[in-house]
SELUM-644648 format. One line per 5 residues: their letters; for each residue y negated, x negated, z negated of N, C-alpha, C, O. Coordinates in nm, 2 decimals. Layout:
A) Y:X:Z:Y:X:Z:Y:X:Z:Y:X:Z; ... $
***
This chain:
XXXXX) -0.35:0.37:1.45:-0.21:0.39:1.42:-0.15:0.25:1.40:-0.19:0.15:1.47; -0.06:0.24:1.31:0.02:0.12:1.29:0.17:0.15:1.32:0.22:0.25:1.29; 0.23:0.05:1.40:0.36:0.07:1.44:0.44:-0.06:1.41:0.39:-0.17:1.43; 0.56:-0.04:1.36:0.66:-0.16:1.35:0.78:-0.13:1.44:0.82:-0.01:1.45; 0.83:-0.23:1.50:0.95:-0.21:1.58:1.05:-0.32:1.54:1.02:-0.44:1.55 $
XXXXX) 1.17:-0.28:1.51:1.28:-0.38:1.47:1.23:-0.48:1.37:1.27:-0.60:1.37; 1.15:-0.44:1.27:1.10:-0.53:1.17:1.21:-0.56:1.07:1.27:-0.47:1.01; 1.24:-0.69:1.05:1.35:-0.73:0.97:1.30:-0.84:0.87:1.23:-0.94:0.91; 1.33:-0.82:0.75:1.29:-0.92:0.64:1.42:-0.98:0.58:1.51:-0.90:0.54; 1.44:-1.11:0.58:1.55:-1.18:0.52:1.50:-1.27:0.41:1.40:-1.33:0.42 $
XXXXX) 1.58:-1.28:0.31:1.57:-1.38:0.20:1.70:-1.46:0.20:1.80:-1.42:0.13; 1.71:-1.57:0.27:1.84:-1.63:0.29:1.93:-1.55:0.36:1.91:-1.50:0.47; 2.05:-1.52:0.30:2.15:-1.44:0.37:2.13:-1.29:0.34:2.20:-1.21:0.40; 2.04:-1.26:0.25:2.02:-1.12:0.21:1.91:-1.06:0.30:1.81:-1.12:0.34; 1.94:-0.93:0.34:1.84:-0.86:0.43:1.78:-0.75:0.34:1.84:-0.66:0.29 $
XXXXX) 1.64:-0.76:0.33:1.57:-0.66:0.25:1.53:-0.54:0.33:1.52:-0.43:0.28; 1.49:-0.57:0.46:1.46:-0.46:0.55:1.52:-0.49:0.69:1.51:-0.60:0.74; 1.59:-0.39:0.74:1.66:-0.42:0.87:1.62:-0.33:0.98:1.63:-0.20:0.98; 1.56:-0.39:1.09:1.53:-0.32:1.21:1.45:-0.19:1.19:1.48:-0.08:1.23; 1.34:-0.21:1.11:1.26:-0.09:1.07:1.16:-0.06:1.18:1.08:-0.14:1.23 $
XXXXX) 1.17:0.07:1.22:1.07:0.13:1.31:0.99:0.23:1.23:1.04:0.34:1.19; 0.86:0.21:1.22:0.77:0.29:1.14:0.65:0.32:1.22:0.60:0.23:1.29; 0.60:0.45:1.22:0.48:0.49:1.28:0.39:0.56:1.18:0.44:0.66:1.13; 0.27:0.51:1.16:0.18:0.58:1.07:0.05:0.60:1.15:0.00:0.51:1.21; 0.00:0.72:1.14:-0.12:0.76:1.22:-0.25:0.77:1.14:-0.25:0.78:1.02 $
XXXXX) -0.35:0.75:1.22:-0.49:0.76:1.16:-0.51:0.90:1.09:-0.47:1.00:1.14; -0.58:0.89:0.98:-0.61:1.02:0.91:-0.49:1.08:0.83:-0.50:1.19:0.78; -0.38:1.01:0.83:-0.26:1.07:0.77:-0.21:0.98:0.66:-0.21:0.86:0.67; -0.15:1.04:0.55:-0.09:0.96:0.45:0.06:0.97:0.48:0.12:1.07:0.47; 0.12:0.85:0.51:0.26:0.83:0.54:0.33:0.77:0.42:0.29:0.66:0.38 $
XXXXX) 0.43:0.83:0.37:0.51:0.78:0.25:0.63:0.71:0.29:0.70:0.75:0.39; 0.66:0.61:0.22:0.80:0.54:0.22:0.86:0.55:0.08:0.81:0.48:-0.01; 0.95:0.63:0.07:1.01:0.65:-0.07:1.16:0.61:-0.07:1.23:0.62:0.03; 1.19:0.56:-0.19:1.33:0.51:-0.21:1.34:0.44:-0.34:1.24:0.41:-0.40; 1.46:0.42:-0.39:1.48:0.36:-0.52:1.43:0.22:-0.52:1.41:0.15:-0.42 $
XXXXX) 1.42:0.16:-0.65:1.39:0.02:-0.66:1.49:-0.07:-0.59:1.61:-0.04:-0.60; 1.45:-0.17:-0.52:1.54:-0.25:-0.45:1.57:-0.21:-0.31:1.65:-0.27:-0.24; 1.51:-0.10:-0.27:1.54:-0.04:-0.14:1.48:-0.13:-0.02:1.52:-0.11:0.09; 1.38:-0.21:-0.05:1.31:-0.29:0.05:1.17:-0.25:0.08:1.11:-0.30:0.18; 1.11:-0.15:0.00:0.98:-0.10:0.03:0.88:-0.20:0.02:0.79:-0.22:0.11 $
XXXXX) 0.88:-0.29:-0.09:0.78:-0.39:-0.11:0.79:-0.49:0.00:0.68:-0.54:0.05; 0.91:-0.53:0.04:0.93:-0.63:0.15:0.87:-0.58:0.28:0.81:-0.65:0.35; 0.89:-0.45:0.30:0.84:-0.39:0.43:0.69:-0.40:0.43:0.63:-0.44:0.53; 0.62:-0.35:0.33:0.47:-0.35:0.33:0.42:-0.49:0.33:0.32:-0.52:0.40; 0.48:-0.58:0.26:0.42:-0.72:0.26:0.45:-0.79:0.39:0.37:-0.87:0.43 $
XXXXX) 0.56:-0.75:0.46:0.58:-0.80:0.60:0.48:-0.75:0.69:0.43:-0.82:0.78; 0.44:-0.62:0.68:0.34:-0.56:0.77:0.21:-0.63:0.75:0.13:-0.66:0.84; 0.18:-0.67:0.62:0.05:-0.74:0.59:0.06:-0.89:0.63:-0.04:-0.95:0.65; 0.18:-0.94:0.64:0.20:-1.08:0.68:0.22:-1.18:0.57:0.22:-1.30:0.60; 0.23:-1.13:0.45:0.25:-1.22:0.34:0.40:-1.25:0.31:0.43:-1.34:0.23 $
XXXXX) 0.49:-1.18:0.38:0.63:-1.21:0.38:0.67:-1.23:0.52:0.65:-1.15:0.61; 0.74:-1.34:0.55:0.79:-1.37:0.69:0.89:-1.26:0.73:0.97:-1.21:0.66; 0.87:-1.22:0.86:0.96:-1.12:0.92:0.98:-1.14:1.07:0.90:-1.22:1.13; 1.08:-1.08:1.12:1.09:-1.08:1.27:1.07:-0.93:1.31:1.08:-0.84:1.23; 1.04:-0.92:1.44:1.01:-0.78:1.49:0.86:-0.77:1.52:0.79:-0.87:1.53 $
XXXXX) 0.82:-0.65:1.55:0.68:-0.63:1.60:0.60:-0.55:1.49:0.64:-0.46:1.42; 0.47:-0.59:1.48:0.37:-0.51:1.40:0.25:-0.50:1.50:0.19:-0.59:1.54; 0.21:-0.37:1.53:0.10:-0.34:1.62:0.01:-0.24:1.55:0.05:-0.14:1.50; -0.12:-0.28:1.55:-0.23:-0.19:1.50:-0.31:-0.14:1.62:-0.37:-0.22:1.69; -0.30:-0.01:1.65:-0.35:0.04:1.77:-0.29:-0.03:1.89:-0.17:-0.02:1.90 $
XXXXX) -0.36:-0.10:1.96:-0.31:-0.18:2.08:-0.30:-0.33:2.05:-0.28:-0.40:2.14; -0.33:-0.37:1.92:-0.34:-0.51:1.89:-0.20:-0.56:1.83:-0.16:-0.51:1.73; -0.14:-0.65:1.90:-0.01:-0.70:1.85:-0.04:-0.81:1.75:-0.09:-0.91:1.78; 0.00:-0.78:1.62:-0.01:-0.88:1.51:0.12:-0.94:1.47:0.12:-1.01:1.36; 0.22:-0.93:1.55:0.35:-0.98:1.51:0.35:-1.12:1.46:0.42:-1.16:1.37 $
XXXXX) 0.28:-1.21:1.54:0.28:-1.35:1.50:0.15:-1.39:1.43:0.13:-1.51:1.40; 0.07:-1.29:1.39:-0.06:-1.32:1.33:-0.04:-1.36:1.18:0.04:-1.30:1.11; -0.12:-1.46:1.13:-0.12:-1.48:0.98:-0.19:-1.37:0.91:-0.26:-1.28:0.97; -0.18:-1.38:0.78:-0.24:-1.27:0.69:-0.39:-1.26:0.71:-0.44:-1.15:0.72; -0.46:-1.38:0.73:-0.60:-1.38:0.74:-0.64:-1.30:0.87:-0.74:-1.22:0.87 $
XXXXX) -0.57:-1.32:0.98:-0.60:-1.24:1.10:-0.57:-1.10:1.08:-0.64:-1.01:1.14; -0.47:-1.06:1.01:-0.44:-0.92:0.98:-0.55:-0.86:0.90:-0.59:-0.74:0.92; -0.60:-0.93:0.80:-0.71:-0.88:0.73:-0.83:-0.85:0.82:-0.89:-0.75:0.81; -0.86:-0.95:0.91:-0.97:-0.93:1.00:-0.95:-0.82:1.10:-1.04:-0.76:1.15; -0.82:-0.78:1.12:-0.79:-0.67:1.21:-0.80:-0.53:1.14:-0.78:-0.43:1.20 $
XXXXX) -0.83:-0.54:1.00:-0.84:-0.41:0.93:-0.73:-0.37:0.85:-0.72:-0.25:0.81; -0.63:-0.46:0.82:-0.51:-0.42:0.74:-0.54:-0.47:0.60:-0.55:-0.59:0.57; -0.54:-0.37:0.51:-0.56:-0.40:0.36:-0.43:-0.37:0.29:-0.36:-0.27:0.32; -0.40:-0.45:0.19:-0.28:-0.43:0.11:-0.31:-0.43:-0.04:-0.37:-0.53:-0.09; -0.26:-0.33:-0.11:-0.27:-0.33:-0.26:-0.12:-0.35:-0.31:-0.04:-0.25:-0.31 $
XXXXX) -0.09:-0.47:-0.34:0.06:-0.50:-0.38:0.09:-0.44:-0.52:0.01:-0.41:-0.60; 0.22:-0.43:-0.54:0.27:-0.39:-0.67:0.24:-0.50:-0.77:0.25:-0.62:-0.74; 0.20:-0.46:-0.89:0.19:-0.56:-0.99:0.04:-0.60:-1.02:0.02:-0.69:-1.10; -0.05:-0.53:-0.95:-0.20:-0.56:-0.98:-0.23:-0.71:-0.99:-0.26:-0.76:-1.09; -0.22:-0.77:-0.87:-0.24:-0.91:-0.87:-0.39:-0.95:-0.87:-0.45:-0.97:-0.77 $
XXXXX) -0.43:-0.97:-1.00:-0.57:-1.00:-1.02:-0.58:-1.14:-1.08:-0.48:-1.20:-1.11; -0.70:-1.19:-1.10:-0.73:-1.31:-1.17:-0.77:-1.27:-1.32:-0.88:-1.24:-1.34; -0.67:-1.27:-1.41:-0.70:-1.21:-1.54:-0.81:-1.29:-1.62:-0.87:-1.23:-1.71; -0.83:-1.41:-1.59:-0.93:-1.49:-1.66:-1.07:-1.49:-1.60:-1.16:-1.56:-1.65; -1.08:-1.42:-1.49:-1.21:-1.39:-1.42:-1.26:-1.26:-1.46:-1.18:-1.17:-1.49 $
XXXXX) -1.39:-1.24:-1.45:-1.45:-1.11:-1.48:-1.42:-1.01:-1.37:-1.37:-1.05:-1.26; -1.45:-0.89:-1.39:-1.43:-0.79:-1.29:-1.52:-0.82:-1.16:-1.47:-0.82:-1.05; -1.64:-0.86:-1.19:-1.73:-0.90:-1.08:-1.68:-1.02:-1.01:-1.68:-1.03:-0.88; -1.63:-1.12:-1.08:-1.58:-1.24:-1.01:-1.46:-1.21:-0.93:-1.44:-1.27:-0.82; -1.37:-1.12:-0.97:-1.26:-1.08:-0.89:-1.30:-1.02:-0.76:-1.24:-1.05:-0.65 $
XXXXX) -1.40:-0.94:-0.77:-1.46:-0.87:-0.65:-1.52:-0.98:-0.56:-1.51:-0.97:-0.44; -1.59:-1.08:-0.62:-1.66:-1.18:-0.54:-1.55:-1.27:-0.47:-1.57:-1.30:-0.35; -1.44:-1.29:-0.53:-1.34:-1.37:-0.47:-1.28:-1.28:-0.34:-1.26:-1.34:-0.24; -1.27:-1.15:-0.36:-1.22:-1.07:-0.25:-1.32:-1.07:-0.14:-1.28:-1.08:-0.02; -1.45:-1.06:-0.17:-1.55:-1.07:-0.07:-1.54:-1.20:0.01:-1.56:-1.20:0.13 $
XXXXX) -1.52:-1.31:-0.06:-1.52:-1.44:0.00:-1.40:-1.45:0.10:-1.41:-1.50:0.21; -1.28:-1.40:0.06:-1.17:-1.40:0.14:-1.19:-1.32:0.27:-1.14:-1.35:0.38; -1.27:-1.21:0.25:-1.29:-1.12:0.37:-1.41:-1.17:0.46:-1.43:-1.12:0.56; -1.47:-1.28:0.41:-1.58:-1.34:0.48:-1.71:-1.26:0.49:-1.78:-1.26:0.58; -1.73:-1.18:0.37:-1.86:-1.10:0.37:-1.93:-1.14:0.24:-1.88:-1.20:0.15 $
XXXXX) -2.06:-1.10:0.24:-2.15:-1.13:0.12:-2.12:-1.04:0.01:-2.05:-0.94:0.02; -2.18:-1.07:-0.11:-2.16:-1.00:-0.23:-2.23:-0.86:-0.23:-2.22:-0.78:-0.33; -2.31:-0.83:-0.12:-2.37:-0.70:-0.12:-2.27:-0.59:-0.11:-2.30:-0.48:-0.15; -2.15:-0.62:-0.06:-2.05:-0.52:-0.06:-2.00:-0.48:-0.19:-1.93:-0.38:-0.20; -2.03:-0.55:-0.30:-1.98:-0.51:-0.43:-2.05:-0.38:-0.48:-1.99:-0.31:-0.56 $
XXXXX) -2.17:-0.35:-0.42:-2.23:-0.23:-0.46:-2.14:-0.11:-0.42:-2.13:-0.01:-0.50; -2.08:-0.11:-0.30:-2.00:-0.01:-0.26:-1.88:0.01:-0.36:-1.84:0.12:-0.40; -1.82:-0.10:-0.40:-1.71:-0.09:-0.50:-1.75:-0.03:-0.63:-1.68:0.05:-0.68; -1.87:-0.07:-0.68:-1.92:-0.01:-0.80:-1.95:0.14:-0.79:-1.93:0.21:-0.88; -2.00:0.17:-0.67:-2.03:0.31:-0.65:-1.90:0.40:-0.64:-1.90:0.51:-0.68 $
XXXXX) -1.80:0.34:-0.58:-1.67:0.41:-0.57:-1.60:0.43:-0.71:-1.55:0.54:-0.73; -1.61:0.33:-0.79:-1.55:0.33:-0.93:-1.66:0.29:-1.03:-1.67:0.17:-1.07; -1.74:0.39:-1.08:-1.85:0.35:-1.17:-1.81:0.28:-1.29:-1.88:0.20:-1.35; -1.68:0.31:-1.34:-1.64:0.24:-1.46:-1.63:0.09:-1.44:-1.65:0.02:-1.54; -1.61:0.04:-1.32:-1.61:-0.10:-1.29:-1.74:-0.16:-1.31:-1.76:-0.28:-1.35 $
XXXXX) -1.85:-0.09:-1.28:-1.98:-0.14:-1.30:-2.01:-0.16:-1.45:-2.07:-0.27:-1.49; -1.96:-0.07:-1.54:-1.98:-0.09:-1.68:-1.90:-0.20:-1.74:-1.93:-0.26:-1.84; -1.79:-0.23:-1.66:-1.69:-0.34:-1.71:-1.71:-0.47:-1.63:-1.63:-0.56:-1.65; -1.82:-0.48:-1.55:-1.83:-0.59:-1.46:-1.83:-0.73:-1.52:-1.79:-0.83:-1.46; -1.87:-0.74:-1.65:-1.87:-0.87:-1.71:-1.75:-0.90:-1.80:-1.74:-1.00:-1.86 $
XXXXX) -1.66:-0.80:-1.80:-1.54:-0.82:-1.88:-1.43:-0.89:-1.80:-1.43:-0.88:-1.68; -1.34:-0.96:-1.87:-1.23:-1.02:-1.80:-1.14:-0.92:-1.76:-1.11:-0.82:-1.83; -1.08:-0.94:-1.63:-0.99:-0.85:-1.57:-0.87:-0.83:-1.66:-0.81:-0.72:-1.66; -0.83:-0.93:-1.73:-0.71:-0.92:-1.81:-0.71:-0.83:-1.92:-0.61:-0.79:-1.98; -0.83:-0.79:-1.97:-0.84:-0.70:-2.09:-0.86:-0.56:-2.04:-0.87:-0.47:-2.13 $
XXXXX) -0.87:-0.53:-1.92:-0.89:-0.39:-1.87:-0.76:-0.31:-1.89:-0.65:-0.37:-1.90; -0.77:-0.18:-1.90:-0.66:-0.09:-1.91:-0.58:-0.10:-1.78:-0.63:-0.15:-1.68; -0.46:-0.05:-1.77:-0.38:-0.05:-1.66:-0.45:0.03:-1.54:-0.45:-0.01:-1.43; -0.51:0.14:-1.58:-0.58:0.22:-1.48:-0.70:0.15:-1.42:-0.73:0.16:-1.30; -0.78:0.09:-1.51:-0.89:0.02:-1.47:-0.86:-0.10:-1.38:-0.93:-0.14:-1.28 $
XXXXX) -0.75:-0.17:-1.41:-0.70:-0.28:-1.32:-0.66:-0.22:-1.19:-0.69:-0.28:-1.08; -0.60:-0.11:-1.18:-0.56:-0.06:-1.05:-0.68:-0.02:-0.97:-0.69:-0.04:-0.85; -0.78:0.03:-1.04:-0.91:0.06:-0.97:-0.97:-0.06:-0.91:-1.02:-0.06:-0.80; -0.96:-0.17:-0.99:-1.02:-0.29:-0.94:-0.95:-0.35:-0.82:-1.01:-0.40:-0.73; -0.81:-0.34:-0.82:-0.74:-0.39:-0.71:-0.77:-0.31:-0.59:-0.78:-0.36:-0.48 $
XXXXX) -0.78:-0.17:-0.60:-0.81:-0.09:-0.49:-0.95:-0.11:-0.44:-0.98:-0.12:-0.32; -1.04:-0.13:-0.53:-1.18:-0.15:-0.49:-1.19:-0.28:-0.42:-1.27:-0.29:-0.32; -1.12:-0.38:-0.46:-1.12:-0.51:-0.39:-1.07:-0.50:-0.25:-1.12:-0.56:-0.15; -0.96:-0.42:-0.23:-0.90:-0.40:-0.10:-1.00:-0.32:0.00:-0.99:-0.33:0.12; -1.09:-0.25:-0.06:-1.18:-0.16:0.02:-1.32:-0.21:0.03:-1.41:-0.14:0.07 $
XXXXX) -1.34:-0.34:0.00:-1.47:-0.40:0.01:-1.53:-0.39:0.15:-1.64:-0.37:0.17; -1.44:-0.41:0.25:-1.47:-0.38:0.39:-1.38:-0.27:0.43:-1.26:-0.28:0.42; -1.43:-0.15:0.48:-1.35:-0.04:0.51:-1.23:-0.08:0.61:-1.26:-0.13:0.72; -1.11:-0.06:0.57:-1.00:-0.10:0.65:-0.96:0.00:0.76:-1.01:0.12:0.75; -0.88:-0.03:0.85:-0.83:0.06:0.95:-0.69:0.11:0.89:-0.65:0.23:0.92 $
XXXXX) -0.62:0.02:0.82:-0.49:0.05:0.76:-0.49:0.01:0.62:-0.53:-0.10:0.59; -0.44:0.10:0.53:-0.43:0.07:0.39:-0.29:0.09:0.34:-0.23:0.20:0.36; -0.23:-0.02:0.29:-0.09:-0.02:0.24:-0.10:-0.03:0.09:-0.16:-0.11:0.03; -0.03:0.07:0.03:-0.03:0.08:-0.12:0.11:0.08:-0.17:0.20:0.17:-0.14; 0.15:-0.02:-0.25:0.28:-0.04:-0.30:0.29:0.01:-0.45:0.24:-0.07:-0.54 $
XXXXX) 0.34:0.12:-0.48:0.36:0.17:-0.61:0.24:0.17:-0.69:0.23:0.12:-0.80; 0.13:0.23:-0.63:0.00:0.24:-0.70:0.00:0.31:-0.83:-0.08:0.28:-0.91; 0.08:0.41:-0.84:0.08:0.50:-0.96:0.17:0.46:-1.07:0.17:0.52:-1.18; 0.24:0.35:-1.06:0.34:0.31:-1.16:0.27:0.28:-1.29:0.17:0.20:-1.30; 0.33:0.33:-1.40:0.28:0.31:-1.54:0.14:0.36:-1.57:0.08:0.31:-1.66 $
XXXXX) 0.09:0.45:-1.48:-0.04:0.50:-1.51:-0.03:0.64:-1.57:0.07:0.71:-1.54; -0.13:0.68:-1.65:-0.13:0.82:-1.70:-0.15:0.92:-1.58:-0.21:0.88:-1.48; -0.11:1.04:-1.60:-0.12:1.14:-1.49:-0.27:1.16:-1.45:-0.30:1.18:-1.34; -0.36:1.15:-1.55:-0.50:1.16:-1.52:-0.56:1.06:-1.43:-0.62:1.08:-1.33; -0.53:0.93:-1.47:-0.58:0.82:-1.39:-0.51:0.82:-1.25:-0.57:0.79:-1.15 $
XXXXX) -0.38:0.84:-1.25:-0.31:0.84:-1.12:-0.36:0.96:-1.03:-0.38:0.94:-0.91; -0.40:1.07:-1.09:-0.46:1.18:-1.01:-0.59:1.14:-0.95:-0.62:1.17:-0.84; -0.67:1.07:-1.03:-0.80:1.02:-0.98:-0.79:0.92:-0.86:-0.86:0.93:-0.76; -0.69:0.83:-0.87:-0.67:0.74:-0.77:-0.61:0.80:-0.64:-0.65:0.77:-0.53; -0.52:0.90:-0.66:-0.47:0.97:-0.55:-0.58:1.05:-0.48:-0.57:1.06:-0.35 $
XXXXX) -0.67:1.11:-0.55:-0.78:1.18:-0.49:-0.86:1.08:-0.40:-0.90:1.12:-0.28; -0.88:0.96:-0.44:-0.96:0.86:-0.36:-0.88:0.83:-0.24:-0.93:0.82:-0.13; -0.74:0.82:-0.25:-0.66:0.78:-0.14:-0.66:0.89:-0.03:-0.67:0.87:0.09; -0.66:1.02:-0.08:-0.66:1.13:0.01:-0.79:1.14:0.09:-0.80:1.16:0.21; -0.90:1.11:0.01:-1.03:1.10:0.08:-1.04:0.99:0.18:-1.10:1.01:0.29 $
XXXXX) -0.98:0.88:0.16:-0.98:0.77:0.25:-0.91:0.81:0.38:-0.95:0.78:0.49; -0.79:0.88:0.36:-0.72:0.92:0.48:-0.79:1.03:0.56:-0.79:1.03:0.68; -0.86:1.12:0.48:-0.94:1.22:0.56:-1.05:1.16:0.63:-1.10:1.22:0.73; -1.10:1.04:0.59:-1.21:0.97:0.66:-1.16:0.90:0.79:-1.24:0.85:0.87; -1.02:0.90:0.81:-0.97:0.84:0.93:-0.89:0.72:0.91:-0.84:0.66:1.01 $
XXXXX) -0.87:0.67:0.79:-0.79:0.55:0.76:-0.64:0.59:0.77:-0.60:0.69:0.73; -0.57:0.49:0.82:-0.42:0.51:0.82:-0.37:0.46:0.69:-0.39:0.34:0.65; -0.30:0.55:0.61:-0.26:0.51:0.48:-0.10:0.52:0.47:-0.04:0.61:0.52; -0.05:0.41:0.42:0.10:0.41:0.39:0.12:0.38:0.25:0.07:0.28:0.20; 0.19:0.47:0.18:0.22:0.45:0.04:0.37:0.44:0.01:0.45:0.51:0.07 $
XXXXX) 0.41:0.34:-0.07:0.55:0.32:-0.10:0.56:0.36:-0.25:0.49:0.31:-0.34; 0.66:0.44:-0.28:0.68:0.49:-0.41:0.83:0.51:-0.43:0.90:0.55:-0.34; 0.88:0.49:-0.55:1.03:0.52:-0.58:1.06:0.67:-0.60:1.17:0.71:-0.58; 0.95:0.74:-0.63:0.97:0.89:-0.65:0.87:0.96:-0.58:0.75:0.94:-0.60; 0.90:1.06:-0.49:0.81:1.13:-0.41:0.71:1.21:-0.49:0.60:1.23:-0.46 $
XXXXX) 0.76:1.27:-0.61:0.68:1.36:-0.69:0.55:1.30:-0.73:0.45:1.37:-0.76; 0.55:1.17:-0.75:0.43:1.10:-0.79:0.31:1.12:-0.69:0.19:1.12:-0.73; 0.34:1.12:-0.56:0.24:1.12:-0.46:0.25:1.24:-0.37:0.18:1.25:-0.27; 0.33:1.34:-0.40:0.37:1.45:-0.30:0.24:1.53:-0.26:0.23:1.57:-0.15; 0.15:1.54:-0.35:0.03:1.63:-0.32:-0.06:1.57:-0.22:-0.14:1.65:-0.16 $
XXXXX) -0.05:1.44:-0.19:-0.14:1.38:-0.09:-0.07:1.34:0.04:-0.13:1.30:0.14; 0.06:1.35:0.04:0.15:1.30:0.15:0.15:1.40:0.26:0.17:1.52:0.23; 0.14:1.36:0.38:0.15:1.44:0.50:0.29:1.43:0.56:0.35:1.53:0.61; 0.35:1.32:0.57:0.48:1.29:0.63:0.54:1.16:0.57:0.48:1.10:0.49; 0.66:1.13:0.61:0.71:1.01:0.56:0.86:0.97:0.59:0.92:1.04:0.68 $
XXXXX) 0.90:0.87:0.53:1.04:0.81:0.56:1.11:0.79:0.42:1.05:0.77:0.32; 1.24:0.79:0.43:1.32:0.75:0.31:1.38:0.61:0.34:1.43:0.59:0.45; 1.37:0.52:0.25:1.43:0.39:0.26:1.54:0.36:0.16:1.51:0.37:0.04; 1.66:0.33:0.21:1.77:0.30:0.12:1.84:0.17:0.17:1.87:0.17:0.29; 1.85:0.08:0.08:1.92:-0.05:0.12:1.87:-0.11:0.24:1.95:-0.16:0.33 $
XXXXX) 1.74:-0.11:0.26:1.68:-0.18:0.37:1.67:-0.10:0.50:1.61:-0.15:0.60; 1.73:0.02:0.50:1.73:0.10:0.62:1.62:0.21:0.60:1.62:0.27:0.50; 1.55:0.24:0.71:1.45:0.34:0.71:1.50:0.46:0.79:1.55:0.45:0.90; 1.50:0.58:0.72:1.55:0.70:0.79:1.43:0.80:0.80:1.35:0.81:0.71; 1.42:0.87:0.91:1.31:0.96:0.93:1.26:0.94:1.07:1.33:0.89:1.16 $
XXXXX) 1.13:0.99:1.10:1.04:1.04:1.00:1.06:1.19:0.97:1.13:1.26:1.05; 1.01:1.23:0.85:1.01:1.37:0.82:0.86:1.41:0.84:0.77:1.34:0.79; 0.84:1.53:0.90:0.70:1.56:0.94:0.62:1.64:0.84:0.51:1.68:0.87; 0.68:1.67:0.73:0.60:1.73:0.62:0.67:1.69:0.48:0.78:1.64:0.48; 0.60:1.72:0.38:0.65:1.67:0.25:0.77:1.75:0.20:0.86:1.69:0.13 $
XXXXX) 0.79:1.88:0.24:0.91:1.95:0.20:1.04:1.89:0.27:1.14:1.88:0.20; 1.02:1.86:0.40:1.14:1.80:0.46:1.17:1.66:0.41:1.28:1.62:0.39; 1.06:1.59:0.37:1.08:1.45:0.32:1.15:1.46:0.18:1.23:1.38:0.15; 1.10:1.55:0.10:1.17:1.57:-0.03:1.32:1.60:-0.01:1.40:1.55:-0.09; 1.35:1.69:0.08:1.49:1.73:0.10:1.57:1.60:0.15:1.68:1.58:0.10 $
XXXXX) 1.51:1.53:0.23:1.58:1.41:0.29:1.60:1.30:0.18:1.70:1.23:0.17; 1.50:1.29:0.09:1.50:1.20:-0.02:1.62:1.24:-0.12:1.70:1.15:-0.16; 1.62:1.36:-0.15:1.72:1.41:-0.24:1.87:1.39:-0.19:1.96:1.36:-0.26; 1.88:1.42:-0.06:2.01:1.40:0.01:2.05:1.25:0.00:2.17:1.22:-0.03; 1.95:1.17:0.04:1.99:1.03:0.04:2.02:0.97:-0.09:2.11:0.89:-0.11 $
XXXXX) 1.95:1.02:-0.20:1.98:0.97:-0.33:2.11:1.02:-0.38:2.18:0.96:-0.46; 2.15:1.14:-0.34:2.28:1.20:-0.38:2.39:1.12:-0.31:2.49:1.09:-0.38; 2.37:1.08:-0.19:2.47:1.00:-0.12:2.48:0.87:-0.18:2.59:0.81:-0.18; 2.37:0.81:-0.22:2.37:0.68:-0.28:2.44:0.68:-0.41:2.52:0.59:-0.44; 2.42:0.79:-0.49:2.49:0.80:-0.62:2.64:0.81:-0.60:2.72:0.76:-0.68 $
XXX) 2.68:0.89:-0.50:2.83:0.90:-0.47:2.89:0.77:-0.43:3.00:0.73:-0.46; 2.81:0.69:-0.35:2.86:0.56:-0.31:2.88:0.46:-0.42:2.97:0.37:-0.42; 2.79:0.48:-0.52:2.80:0.39:-0.64:2.91:0.43:-0.73:2.93:0.37:-0.84 $
***
């Protein structure tokens, strides 16, 4: 399980996430849904350690609040950020090799990545920058999974993907959760990921509300929050 307590992210005088308490359980897909600018990306990157934050981050019984990103990786926290942060001038294989080096493992783990996404094996010598959007997202996810994580954070994984490719990726994510991994997905619209989500939170203007214990309740809470946001604007 991953838990945050009073997690706050500031950029100067602006607060992107305020006193966030989140609990995500093993074997469960937990969603954080909210409009663009709600603070979802800041929250996930703070959990991963790539964005400075105050408050607590605990994985099982391990307190990672003051841990750098590398230690959080070693503790089994994997992050797929928004924007497919690849090395476009490196090949598919070279991108995976860089990931293996960061994780401190040998290139033998690449076999697992190619088995998970066979299309990457056929594209292994192509530059990452010329892949389709769906293939790039597969590559980013494969890189994050080179070593099986305990926690997987996914930031807008389905954005700008065709329904077919998005569906294939969601099937992989559901299978990962079913294997016991704690999965947290951040999306601006619940319908993109609703079929794999078990529970979740709504995030509006840096505040997290919830949790909702099933996708029906989460959808209702999301619609209510968006309606109130629209009235406020």
